[in-house]
N, C-alpha and C positions, 0 to 999 in steps of 0.2 A: 568456535575462537580459532584466528586466523593471523597469519604470518605476513606480516608487508616487507615488500622492499622498497625502498628507494632506490631507484636507477641512478640517479644522480651520483650516489656512492659509487659504483662498477662502472660506468662509462665516463664518467664526468659533466653531463649533462646531463638535461630530465628529458627522460624518454618513458615517463608516467609511474604509476605506481604499482606494482605485483602483488596481488593475495592469494593464497594458497590456505583453505583451512574451509572453517564451515560457518558461511554468510549470505548475506541476503541478495536474492539477486537484482540485478540493474533492470527493474522491469518497473515502470511507473514513479507514483511521486511519494505520496504517503506510504507503500510498503515499506520505500527506505529512508522512512524519521524514524529515528530513534526514539522508542517510547517512552520516554522521557521528556520527547521534544514535540510529541504530541497536542496540537493544541487542541483537542477533543477527549474525553475520555474514552471514549469505544472510536475505531476507526470507521471512514464511510461505507454504506452499504457496497458498490464494486469493489473495495479494497477486501473488505471480508471474502468474498465471494470467487474473485479472483486470484487474486495476489496469489505465487507460487510459495512465498515465503524464504526458508532456510535454506539450503543443497551445501554439500561440498563440494568444490572442486578448485577453479582457479579464476582469475579475474584481472583485469589491465583498466586502469583508469587514465585518462590523459587530459588535463586541464591547461586553457589559457584566457588571456583577457576575455575574449570573444568567445570561446563555445568549452561544453566539456564532453569526452569521449569517452565511453565505457563498454567493453568485450566480455560477454566473461562466457566458460563453459563447465558445466554441473553435471554432478554425477554420484550414485549410490541414491540413498533414502531419506528420509526427511529426520529430523529431530528423535518422533516415534518410531524410525526403524522402517515407516509406510511408504507404499509408492515409488518404489524403485524403479529406475531409468536417469533417462540425460536430457537437459536441454541445454542449449545456445542461447544466448540471450544477449540484446544492447540497446542501450540508450545514448541520446546524442541530444545537446540544451544549447540551444544556442542563446549568448548570455550578453547583451549589449552595456549591460550596467548591471552592476553589480561591487558599487561601493558601499559602506557605512550608510544603512539608513534610506539608499534610491538603491532598488535591485528591480531586476526585469531578466525574468527565465520562461523561456520556449521551450519544449523538449517533446520527444517523441521514444518510443520505446516498442520491444518485439522481441518476441522467442518463440522458439518452439520446443516443445516437449516430447519425447517418446516412450512412454510408459512400458516396462517389463512385464511382464508375464511370472508369476514365482510357482514355487511348487509345495505344497503344503506339508503338513506331518501325515497324511495320508496317502503320498507321494502322487496326489490330482495336482495337476497344471490350474492355474487361477489364473486366467486374463484379468489383465488391466481394467480398472471403470476409472468411472468420475461421479462424483456429484456438485453440482454448484448451488450454494445456500447461504443465508446469513441472517444473523440474527437481528432483531430491531434497535440494533447500535444501543445494545446493553448485555454486556459479556454477564453477568449474574446471574441470566435466565439461558434455559435449553430452546426457548423456543423460538421456530424459524419459521413465518410468517412465509417465506419464500423458499423451495426447493424444487430442485429438476427430479427429483430423488435419481436411486443409482442409473448410471450409464454404461452398460458392458460391451465390452470386446473392441476398446478401444483404441486406436492406433497409434495416433497423433493429437497434441491438443496448440494451440498457434494462440497467442496473446497477443496484443497491441495495446497500446496508450499513447493518449494524447496530454500535455501537463501543460499549467500556466503559472505562473507566481508573479505579484508583482509587489514592489515594496516601498513606500512611501512617508519617509518619520512615521508615525505612530499606525497609521491605516497600511491596511495589506488587505490583497485576495489572491485565492489559491483555489485552484480548479482541477480537475481531474475528467476523463473519459476513456473507460476499459472495457474491450472486449475480446470475448475469448472463442473459439471456434473448435468444436470435438469433432472429429474423425474418427469414426469408427469402421470395422473390418464385417465380415463377413452379410455384407451387402443390406446392411444397419444404415439407416439414414445419418446425418452427421444435426450436429446440434449445435446455435450458436445464440448468445445472448451477450446484455451490454448492461453498462448502466455511467453513473458521472457522478461528481459533485459539485459545487462552489461555494466558497465559505468566505465573510470578510472579516476581519479583525481591526479594533481599534484599541492602543494602548491608550488607555482613558492620563495615567501617570506621564506621558510624553516618553515615553523608550520607543524601539525600533523591532522587530523580531531580529533576530541574527541568522545570516545566512556562511554557507562557507562549502567550499564542494560537492556544488550541487544541491545544496537539501539547508533546509531550515534549523535552525538550533534556538535557546529559551531567551528570552530577551534578559536584559541584565539592570536590575532594579536601581534606582540614583535615588533615593529617598530612604530613610531610615522604615517605612513602616513598609518598603515594597512596592513592588509595580503591578496594577490593573487593569487586565486583559477583558474584552466583552466582544463576543463573535456572535455570529449568526452564520448558520448553515442549512442546504439543501440538496439532498441528495435523493438518488432514484436507481432503479436495478427493474431489469423486465426480461425475465425468465421464460417468457412465455412465447417456442418459439419449434417450428418443425413438428408439430402436434402436441408437445409435450405442452401441461398448462403448468409447469411451472411457478406461476405469478407474477404481480408485479407491486412494485413496493414505491412509496413518497415519503420521504421524512424530513421535518426540517425541526432542528434544534438551536435553542438557546443557552449559550456558556457563557461563563466568566471563572475565570483563572486569577490569583492571585499569587504574586511571585514574593516571597517573603526573603529570599534570597536566589542567587542562579541554580541550586540545588534543591532547594526544599519549596512547593508550592502548594494552595489550596485550589480544588476545581469544583464546579457544578454544574450541569447539562439539565435542560429539559427538551426532551425526545416527545416530538408530537406524530404519529406513524398513520399511513395511511394504504391497507394492505387488502389487495386480490388476488383469490388465489380459486378457478374456477367460477363454480358457485357462490364460494366464502367469500366474507371479508372480515376483515380487523379495522379498527383505530385506536388504538391504547396508546393512551401517555406514559413515560419512564420521568422520572426526577432523579439524577446521580449524584453520589456528592466522593471525592477523593483526595485524602491527602498525602502527598510524594514524594518523600526522598530519596534521592537517588546522589550518586559518587561519579 
């Protein structure tokens, strides 16, 4: 939950939007996309592993015709009361085109997280830790085919991302690269990992994906039978680094979305996975269905 202040009402001109409360961090594209507007049933591998999700804090967003700037400072823990600490984050995007059905968005983002130690119920100090892993783009399974394991004595976590979106009528491309570096104390080596995804979308019934405020939304169906979207995505993640065999995974996903209305849709995804971790390998396939109603 967050409160938003439109600065135009205070200063008489637009100096951006201020938000205070519990919100998503301005890092990356897919992580900031609303769950009701995600093109696929599950987020791509790098978003799952590296996106920090929600924190309490203060956020400032400033949008003009050609660019969007977003700065935030966040503190306290996550929704589960875990991972205390503070994070500074920034996102900047160049938007030379953002008319209806004609969008080009190129962005960069970065954050620095400084986690805090905790004192447990026995009075012992628990030093910060981090763990990087991802499900095979199927949230109903607890299986993680890639996993760095728990990294102790974390001093700070630096994240960065590159993002791109192109919409031209019923066609669109969206891609993102995410990277993190975990710096540790007590002489322990740092750990870096990265990942990326790219997907293509075609609205077979002629609509366009919507775009506003630096992110995407659902299309508005034109016909009485709704709108049909067909998609294909490639995603990868590499958690092998600095002597840690976290594994590597590559996924291909085919998807279809049927929007009966702007707030009601059916989704189907087929995911083909190829993962290797140390001497182990796995190549499962996943088929997923979802019916989603949102307000």
